[in-house]
VOZA-221618 format. One record per residue (C-alpha): residue number from 1; residue in one letter; y, z, x. Coordinates in steps of 0.1 Angstrom, whole numbers, plus 5000, padded with zeros to 4 digits. Last residue first. Layout:
<node NUM "A" <Y Z X>>
...
END
This chain:
<node 382 "L" <7096 7132 4890>>
<node 381 "K" <7092 7137 4927>>
<node 380 "S" <7055 7129 4935>>
<node 379 "Y" <7040 7146 4965>>
<node 378 "I" <7013 7131 4986>>
<node 377 "V" <6995 7154 5010>>
<node 376 "H" <6989 7144 5047>>
<node 375 "N" <6988 7179 5060>>
<node 374 "S" <7026 7181 5055>>
<node 373 "G" <7041 7157 5029>>
<node 372 "F" <7045 7119 5025>>
<node 371 "V" <7069 7117 4996>>
<node 370 "Y" <7064 7098 4964>>
<node 369 "F" <7092 7086 4940>>
<node 368 "K" <7081 7078 4905>>
<node 367 "G" <7089 7050 4880>>
<node 366 "T" <7053 7042 4872>>
<node 365 "P" <7021 7062 4873>>
<node 364 "L" <6985 7050 4878>>
<node 363 "E" <6960 7077 4868>>
<node 362 "E" <6942 7057 4841>>
<node 361 "V" <6944 7026 4863>>
<node 360 "P" <6925 7043 4891>>
<node 359 "L" <6948 7047 4921>>
<node 358 "L" <6947 7018 4946>>
<node 357 "V" <6984 7016 4954>>
<node 356 "L" <6985 7054 4961>>
<node 355 "R" <6953 7056 4981>>
<node 354 "A" <6964 7027 5003>>
<node 353 "I" <6999 7043 5008>>
<node 352 "V" <6982 7076 5020>>
<node 351 "E" <6959 7058 5045>>
<node 350 "A" <6988 7037 5057>>
<node 349 "V" <7009 7069 5064>>
<node 348 "D" <6983 7084 5087>>
<node 347 "S" <6980 7050 5104>>
<node 346 "A" <7017 7049 5110>>
<node 345 "T" <7014 7082 5128>>
<node 344 "H" <7026 7117 5121>>
<node 343 "T" <7054 7142 5130>>
<node 342 "G" <7077 7117 5145>>
<node 341 "K" <7092 7101 5176>>
<node 340 "G" <7083 7065 5187>>
<node 339 "G" <7120 7055 5188>>
<node 338 "T" <7124 7064 5152>>
<node 337 "M" <7127 7028 5140>>
<node 336 "S" <7100 7017 5166>>
<node 335 "T" <7075 7039 5147>>
<node 334 "Q" <7061 7075 5148>>
<node 333 "T" <7068 7086 5112>>
<node 332 "F" <7093 7111 5100>>
<node 331 "G" <7087 7107 5063>>
<node 330 "P" <7067 7079 5047>>
<node 329 "C" <7089 7078 5016>>
<node 328 "F" <7072 7060 4987>>
<node 327 "C" <7087 7043 4957>>
<node 326 "N" <7070 7032 4924>>
<node 325 "V" <7067 7002 4901>>
<node 324 "S" <7036 6997 4878>>
<node 323 "L" <7032 6964 4859>>
<node 322 "G" <7009 6957 4829>>
<node 321 "H" <7035 6957 4802>>
<node 320 "G" <7036 6993 4791>>
<node 319 "K" <7065 7001 4814>>
<node 318 "Y" <7079 6968 4826>>
<node 317 "R" <7116 6973 4821>>
<node 316 "K" <7115 7011 4828>>
<node 315 "A" <7097 7005 4861>>
<node 314 "L" <7123 6978 4870>>
<node 313 "V" <7153 7001 4864>>
<node 312 "K" <7137 7029 4884>>
<node 311 "S" <7129 7005 4912>>
<node 310 "Y" <7165 6993 4912>>
<node 309 "A" <7177 7029 4916>>
<node 308 "N" <7153 7036 4944>>
<node 307 "L" <7164 7004 4962>>
<node 306 "A" <7201 7013 4958>>
<node 305 "L" <7196 7047 4973>>
<node 304 "K" <7175 7031 5000>>
<node 303 "S" <7203 7007 5010>>
<node 302 "V" <7228 7037 5007>>
<node 301 "A" <7206 7057 5031>>
<node 300 "Y" <7204 7028 5056>>
<node 299 "D" <7242 7024 5056>>
<node 298 "T" <7247 7061 5059>>
<node 297 "W" <7222 7070 5086>>
<node 296 "I" <7229 7107 5078>>
<node 295 "Q" <7261 7115 5058>>
<node 294 "P" <7252 7102 5024>>
<node 293 "W" <7282 7087 5007>>
<node 292 "G" <7309 7110 4993>>
<node 291 "Q" <7339 7087 4998>>
<node 290 "S" <7355 7103 5029>>
<node 289 "K" <7333 7087 5056>>
<node 288 "W" <7334 7053 5039>>
<node 287 "T" <7372 7049 5042>>
<node 286 "G" <7373 7023 5070>>
<node 285 "N" <7386 6994 5049>>
<node 284 "K" <7355 6973 5056>>
<node 283 "V" <7331 7002 5052>>
<node 282 "N" <7346 7012 5019>>
<node 281 "E" <7343 6976 5006>>
<node 280 "L" <7306 6977 5017>>
<node 279 "F" <7301 7010 4997>>
<node 278 "L" <7319 6995 4967>>
<node 277 "N" <7297 6964 4968>>
<node 276 "V" <7266 6986 4968>>
<node 275 "M" <7278 7006 4939>>
<node 274 "W" <7287 6975 4919>>
<node 273 "D" <7253 6960 4926>>
<node 272 "I" <7237 6991 4912>>
<node 271 "K" <7258 6989 4881>>
<node 270 "E" <7249 6952 4876>>
<node 269 "E" <7212 6961 4881>>
<node 268 "C" <7212 6985 4851>>
<node 267 "L" <7215 7022 4844>>
<node 266 "N" <7223 7029 4808>>
<node 265 "E" <7193 7051 4798>>
<node 264 "E" <7189 7063 4834>>
<node 263 "D" <7223 7081 4834>>
<node 262 "L" <7216 7099 4867>>
<node 261 "L" <7227 7068 4887>>
<node 260 "M" <7261 7067 4869>>
<node 259 "E" <7267 7105 4873>>
<node 258 "K" <7259 7102 4910>>
<node 257 "I" <7283 7074 4913>>
<node 256 "K" <7312 7093 4897>>
<node 255 "P" <7303 7126 4915>>
<node 254 "N" <7303 7111 4951>>
<node 253 "K" <7283 7137 4971>>
<node 252 "L" <7251 7117 4975>>
<node 251 "K" <7223 7132 4996>>
<node 250 "D" <7209 7151 4965>>
<node 249 "L" <7205 7117 4948>>
<node 248 "L" <7177 7106 4971>>
<node 247 "G" <7183 7077 4996>>
<node 246 "L" <7177 7097 5027>>
<node 245 "R" <7144 7106 5011>>
<node 244 "S" <7133 7072 5021>>
<node 243 "S" <7119 7039 5007>>
<node 242 "V" <7087 7019 5009>>
<node 241 "N" <7088 7000 4976>>
<node 240 "L" <7054 6999 4959>>
<node 239 "I" <7048 6972 4933>>
<node 238 "R" <7015 6972 4913>>
<node 237 "G" <7000 6949 4888>>
<node 236 "A" <6979 6966 4861>>
<node 235 "L" <6941 6968 4860>>
<node 234 "S" <6941 6961 4823>>
<node 233 "S" <6957 6928 4831>>
<node 232 "R" <6990 6913 4842>>
<node 231 "R" <6984 6891 4873>>
<node 230 "F" <7018 6890 4889>>
<node 229 "L" <7030 6855 4896>>
<node 228 "P" <7060 6855 4873>>
<node 227 "L" <7074 6886 4891>>
<node 226 "L" <7072 6870 4925>>
<node 225 "A" <7108 6857 4927>>
<node 224 "E" <7122 6889 4912>>
<node 223 "T" <7103 6910 4937>>
<node 222 "L" <7114 6889 4967>>
<node 221 "M" <7150 6891 4956>>
<node 220 "K" <7149 6928 4951>>
<node 219 "P" <7130 6935 4983>>
<node 218 "G" <7156 6916 5003>>
<node 217 "Y" <7186 6928 4983>>
<node 216 "F" <7179 6964 4993>>
<node 215 "N" <7166 6968 5028>>
<node 214 "T" <7175 6934 5043>>
<node 213 "R" <7209 6926 5027>>
<node 212 "I" <7220 6963 5028>>
<node 211 "V" <7211 6966 5065>>
<node 210 "T" <7227 6933 5074>>
<node 209 "E" <7259 6942 5055>>
<node 208 "A" <7260 6977 5071>>
<node 207 "E" <7257 6964 5107>>
<node 206 "K" <7287 6982 5121>>
<node 205 "V" <7279 7013 5100>>
<node 204 "S" <7273 7036 5129>>
<node 203 "N" <7256 7070 5124>>
<node 202 "E" <7238 7080 5155>>
<node 201 "N" <7214 7109 5161>>
<node 200 "I" <7181 7090 5154>>
<node 199 "D" <7193 7058 5170>>
<node 198 "N" <7210 7035 5146>>
<node 197 "F" <7205 6998 5139>>
<node 196 "S" <7182 7002 5109>>
<node 195 "V" <7159 6976 5094>>
<node 194 "A" <7134 6972 5066>>
<node 193 "A" <7103 6953 5056>>
<node 192 "N" <7079 6975 5036>>
<node 191 "N" <7080 6960 5001>>
<node 190 "I" <7043 6964 4991>>
<node 189 "L" <7033 6939 4964>>
<node 188 "I" <7000 6943 4947>>
<node 187 "D" <6981 6919 4923>>
<node 186 "V" <6995 6885 4932>>
<node 185 "V" <6986 6852 4916>>
<node 184 "G" <6983 6815 4925>>
<node 183 "F" <6967 6821 4959>>
<node 182 "A" <6975 6792 4983>>
<node 181 "E" <7000 6772 4962>>
<node 180 "Q" <7017 6803 4949>>
<node 179 "F" <7019 6817 4984>>
<node 178 "R" <7035 6785 4998>>
<node 177 "S" <7061 6784 4970>>
<node 176 "V" <7068 6821 4973>>
<node 175 "F" <7073 6818 5010>>
<node 174 "A" <7096 6789 5008>>
<node 173 "Q" <7118 6806 4982>>
<node 172 "I" <7119 6838 5002>>
<node 171 "S" <7129 6819 5034>>
<node 170 "N" <7156 6802 5014>>
<node 169 "P" <7169 6835 5001>>
<node 168 "D" <7171 6850 5036>>
<node 167 "S" <7171 6888 5040>>
<node 166 "V" <7134 6889 5032>>
<node 165 "D" <7126 6868 5063>>
<node 164 "L" <7090 6856 5057>>
<node 163 "S" <7064 6839 5078>>
<node 162 "F" <7029 6838 5061>>
<node 161 "F" <6999 6853 5077>>
<node 160 "H" <6965 6857 5060>>
<node 159 "V" <6940 6885 5068>>
<node 158 "H" <6905 6885 5083>>
<node 157 "L" <6894 6917 5101>>
<node 156 "G" <6867 6917 5127>>
<node 155 "E" <6886 6940 5150>>
<node 154 "T" <6895 6912 5174>>
<node 153 "K" <6907 6893 5143>>
<node 152 "L" <6933 6921 5136>>
<node 151 "S" <6949 6915 5170>>
<node 150 "E" <6949 6878 5164>>
<node 149 "L" <6968 6883 5131>>
<node 148 "A" <6993 6906 5147>>
<node 147 "E" <7000 6880 5174>>
<node 146 "V" <7004 6854 5147>>
<node 145 "G" <7030 6875 5130>>
<node 144 "R" <7048 6882 5163>>
<node 143 "I" <7051 6845 5171>>
<node 142 "T" <7061 6836 5135>>
<node 141 "S" <7089 6862 5136>>
<node 140 "R" <7101 6874 5102>>
<node 139 "A" <7068 6889 5093>>
<node 138 "T" <7043 6887 5064>>
<node 137 "L" <7007 6898 5062>>
<node 136 "V" <6989 6886 5031>>
<node 135 "V" <6958 6907 5024>>
<node 134 "T" <6928 6898 5003>>
<node 133 "L" <6912 6933 4998>>
<node 132 "G" <6880 6944 5014>>
<node 131 "L" <6888 6980 5022>>
<node 130 "K" <6890 6972 5059>>
<node 129 "A" <6917 6946 5049>>
<node 128 "L" <6937 6974 5031>>
<node 127 "Q" <6937 6997 5062>>
<node 126 "K" <6946 6969 5086>>
<node 125 "V" <6974 6957 5064>>
<node 124 "L" <6986 6992 5061>>
<node 123 "A" <6986 6998 5099>>
<node 122 "F" <7006 6966 5103>>
<node 121 "G" <7032 6976 5077>>
<node 120 "I" <7035 7011 5090>>
<node 119 "G" <7043 6999 5126>>
<node 118 "K" <7040 6963 5136>>
<node 117 "N" <7036 6927 5123>>
<node 116 "A" <7038 6939 5087>>
<node 115 "G" <7074 6935 5076>>
<node 114 "T" <7062 6926 5041>>
<node 113 "V" <7028 6935 5027>>
<node 112 "I" <7014 6912 5000>>
<node 111 "V" <6981 6921 4983>>
<node 110 "V" <6956 6899 4965>>
<node 109 "T" <6926 6914 4948>>
<node 108 "E" <6897 6889 4948>>
<node 107 "L" <6873 6874 4923>>
<node 106 "I" <6877 6902 4899>>
<node 105 "D" <6869 6908 4863>>
<node 104 "V" <6841 6883 4854>>
<node 103 "V" <6828 6881 4819>>
<node 102 "G" <6795 6878 4800>>
<node 101 "F" <6774 6897 4825>>
<node 100 "A" <6738 6884 4825>>
<node 99 "E" <6740 6853 4802>>
<node 98 "Q" <6775 6844 4816>>
<node 97 "F" <6761 6847 4852>>
<node 96 "R" <6731 6825 4844>>
<node 95 "S" <6753 6798 4828>>
<node 94 "V" <6780 6800 4855>>
<node 93 "F" <6753 6797 4882>>
<node 92 "A" <6737 6766 4866>>
<node 91 "Q" <6771 6749 4863>>
<node 90 "I" <6780 6757 4899>>
<node 89 "S" <6746 6744 4911>>
<node 88 "N" <6751 6712 4891>>
<node 87 "P" <6786 6708 4905>>
<node 86 "D" <6773 6711 4941>>
<node 85 "S" <6798 6720 4969>>
<node 84 "V" <6799 6757 4957>>
<node 83 "D" <6761 6760 4964>>
<node 82 "L" <6751 6791 4944>>
<node 81 "G" <6720 6813 4943>>
<node 80 "F" <6725 6845 4924>>
<node 79 "F" <6721 6880 4939>>
<node 78 "H" <6730 6913 4922>>
<node 77 "V" <6741 6945 4941>>
<node 76 "H" <6726 6979 4945>>
<node 75 "L" <6735 6999 4976>>
<node 74 "G" <6712 7026 4990>>
<node 73 "E" <6717 7015 5026>>
<node 72 "T" <6682 7000 5027>>
<node 71 "K" <6691 6982 4995>>
<node 70 "L" <6719 6964 5013>>
<node 69 "S" <6695 6948 5037>>
<node 68 "E" <6673 6938 5009>>
<node 67 "L" <6701 6920 4992>>
<node 66 "A" <6711 6902 5024>>
<node 65 "E" <6675 6891 5029>>
<node 64 "V" <6675 6878 4992>>
<node 63 "G" <6706 6858 4999>>
<node 62 "R" <6692 6844 5031>>
<node 61 "I" <6660 6832 5014>>
<node 60 "T" <6680 6819 4984>>
<node 59 "S" <6702 6798 5007>>
<node 58 "R" <6735 6787 4991>>
<node 57 "A" <6747 6823 4988>>
<node 56 "T" <6761 6845 4960>>
<node 55 "L" <6765 6883 4959>>
<node 54 "V" <6774 6896 4924>>
<node 53 "V" <6790 6931 4926>>
<node 52 "T" <6793 6957 4899>>
<node 51 "L" <6819 6980 4914>>
<node 50 "G" <6812 7015 4927>>
<node 49 "L" <6834 7017 4958>>
<node 48 "K" <6803 7014 4980>>
<node 47 "A" <6795 6982 4962>>
<node 46 "L" <6829 6969 4971>>
<node 45 "Q" <6825 6977 5007>>
<node 44 "K" <6791 6961 5010>>
<node 43 "V" <6801 6930 4992>>
<node 42 "L" <6831 6926 5015>>
<node 41 "A" <6810 6930 5046>>
<node 40 "F" <6786 6903 5033>>
<node 39 "G" <6815 6880 5025>>
<node 38 "I" <6832 6886 5059>>
<node 37 "G" <6801 6877 5078>>
<node 36 "K" <6767 6872 5061>>
<node 35 "N" <6749 6865 5028>>
<node 34 "A" <6783 6865 5009>>
<node 33 "G" <6792 6828 5006>>
<node 32 "T" <6808 6837 4972>>
<node 31 "V" <6818 6871 4961>>
<node 30 "I" <6818 6877 4923>>
<node 29 "V" <6831 6910 4910>>
<node 28 "V" <6823 6928 4877>>
<node 27 "T" <6843 6958 4866>>
<node 26 "E" <6820 6981 4845>>
<node 25 "K" <6838 7013 4851>>
<node 24 "P" <6874 7001 4847>>
<node 23 "W" <6893 6997 4880>>
<node 22 "W" <6910 7021 4903>>
<node 21 "R" <6877 7036 4915>>
<node 20 "S" <6881 7057 4946>>
<node 19 "I" <6901 7059 4978>>
<node 18 "P" <6897 7094 4991>>
<node 17 "H" <6912 7121 4970>>
<node 16 "C" <6949 7130 4974>>
<node 15 "P" <6959 7130 4937>>
<node 14 "A" <6995 7138 4933>>
<node 13 "V" <7010 7173 4938>>
<node 12 "V" <7041 7175 4915>>
<node 11 "I" <7076 7181 4929>>
<node 10 "N" <7108 7193 4913>>
<node 9 "E" <7099 7230 4910>>
<node 8 "A" <7092 7231 4947>>
<node 7 "A" <7127 7220 4957>>
<node 6 "P" <7126 7187 4975>>
<node 5 "E" <7112 7187 5011>>
<node 4 "K" <7135 7195 5039>>
<node 3 "H" <7144 7166 5062>>
<node 2 "S" <7129 7147 5091>>
<node 1 "M" <7140 7112 5096>>
END
């Protein structure tokens, strides 16, 4: 929903350059089967982004042709012959590669986007796939997830679909198991899935438990389940929780809870759970309107208040340990949640989120709340 920006003295303009290098200068990438199709397109994209790319192909003739084609576009990549079905070819490739480069940094960057069959999630999957990342699209509905997948295929984009209901612990467990078997590690997690049962001018809390379970406990449970799979490296794993300004502390009028959330030194998951349970108890006994909770989309706002607080706790826990955790408010976006109303599109938001999660490691923050501002500028509320 549309609200005033935070006071100017509390915001910092974040980098709003096009997507650029978020890796060390001499990052080396190997792309197999890359003389055509998705592999060739990926090599081209990565080379444009400034990485050192090794293109491999079974056919030397086709590999060299691909190399020459890239040269006509001013792109310099390396070609090594490789037949991944032949152990001798693999051994020869590894020997040549080690002699030339010593180490490999990236085989693929794996991104999970939840709630991605439509809206911001779908636009974000499309944006990241265009940039050559390995993207896992998740959706609660298998039918809608597959439809999204097919829609992307018509645009020449290859992504992976796994069904996932973030409000269901069993679904999370099944997803993580399948994901680990397929990919082993995750580099970026974007917790986008969320629900609201109110129209823009409504404020019912009839579905408060579902909203809290989906918008707060869902991302929390999924994040905790995936934490062991994050690839901790010099590039840093990244978690971005899509949140809302409705969950900022200035919307909270309960002094006791506000004091607790402001005490970052002692803030912990148990206190956040206590706050959420108190809200649900107030809903059940009908006192929620008089307890100082946010007054606009109250159940949704409390779910995001809790998510912001949890993000802060997680960012503090993993600071300096190869994992960045931030929140992002997309603002008044034209999606099904806003009835198609808004000041900007899901694609506009997706471009900004992609820039944010792919920031160069030396510019990568943690524990911050970003807001989509006017003229597509990102602001970071410290």
